[in-house]
N, C-alpha and C positions, 0 to 999 in steps of 0.2 A: 266833296261828292254829295249829290243829292238824289234821293229816290223820288221819282216822278210818279204822280198818281195816274198813270196810264200803263197800258200794256202795248206790245208791239205785234202787229200781224205783218208777215212778209208774204206777198203774193208771188208765186213762182209759176210762170207759164209752163204749160204742158204741151205735148205734141200737137193736139188740135189747134191751139192758139198759133203755134209756129206754122202749121199748115195753112191756116187762114191768112196769116201775115204774108207767107210766100205767094199766095194766090192773088194778092192785090196788084193792080196795074202799077208798074214801076217800083215794085216792092224792093226794099233793101235786102241784101243777103245777110241775114242774121241767124247764126246757129242757135239751136235750142239751148245749149249749155251757156251761151252768152246771155240769152234772154233770162235764164234762170239765175245766173250770177248777179244780174242787175234788176231783180224783181223789186217792185215798189214796197217800201216799208210804210206802214200806216199806224198811227196811234189810235187806240180804241180805249174805252173806259177800262179801268183796272179789272182784272179777272175776279177780284173779290166783290166787285160791284155789279158785274153783268157776266152772263155766260157768253163767251166769245162766239160760239156756234149760233146762238140766238141773235146776237148783234149782227153777225155777218148775214144771216138769213134775212134780217130786216133791211139791210143796206146793200145786198148783193147787186141790185140793178144799177145803182149809182156807181158802185165800184167797177162793175163790168163795163158800163158805158165809158167811164174815165180811162180804163185800160185800153179799150178799143180806140177811143179818141186820141190817145197818145200817139197812135200809129196811123190813124185814118180818120179824118174829120168828116168824110162822106158816109153818113150813116146808112145810105142805101147799099153800101158794100159790107155792112155788118150782117151777122146772122139775123134772119127775120124775127126770131123770138129769143129774147135774152132771159132765159129761165134760170132758176136757182140750180137745177140739175145740170144745165149746160155750163154754168159758171164753175161748178164743182168738177166737171169734166175737163175744163180748160185751164184750171189753176190748182196747184198744190198750195196749201195754206199752212205756214209755220206760225205758231203762236208763241211769243216770248212774254211770260207774265210780268217780269220785273224789268223796268227801265231805269237805269241809273245815269244821271247827268254828271259828267266829269268836268264840265266847264262852269266857271263861276259867273260868266256873263249871262244875264237873263235871256230867256228864250225870246226870239222875235217871232211874231205871228203875222201872217198876211192872209186875208180871206181868199179862199180858193175861188177862182173864176172859171166855171166850166165853159166849154165851147157852146156858142149858141148855134146848134146844128139846124134849127128850124129856119134860119135866115139865109141858108145857102141855096 
């Protein structure tokens, strides 16, 4: 076992996110409890090195955009303003300070490739 120098944030969609998703043309029928069970887990700097609230406040726009793009690449169907307040209304945030790796194989990393929404 290895302790990793990261903490974990889990984003759990709230009802406003589920309502937005249901409003999309051809939207899949996904219950809120299913969305919450499958919330994205994100590695952030360890809580000893950074305040998670400050880190999320600094990066909320990228996180919000990524969450929306997971379901809808057409950003014209997104809320017109992605504010920090709206992000907090749409997601519960669970912070887990300690991350332990139980696997001896080294972690593999691949650069995140965001959607190029401007080219559509």
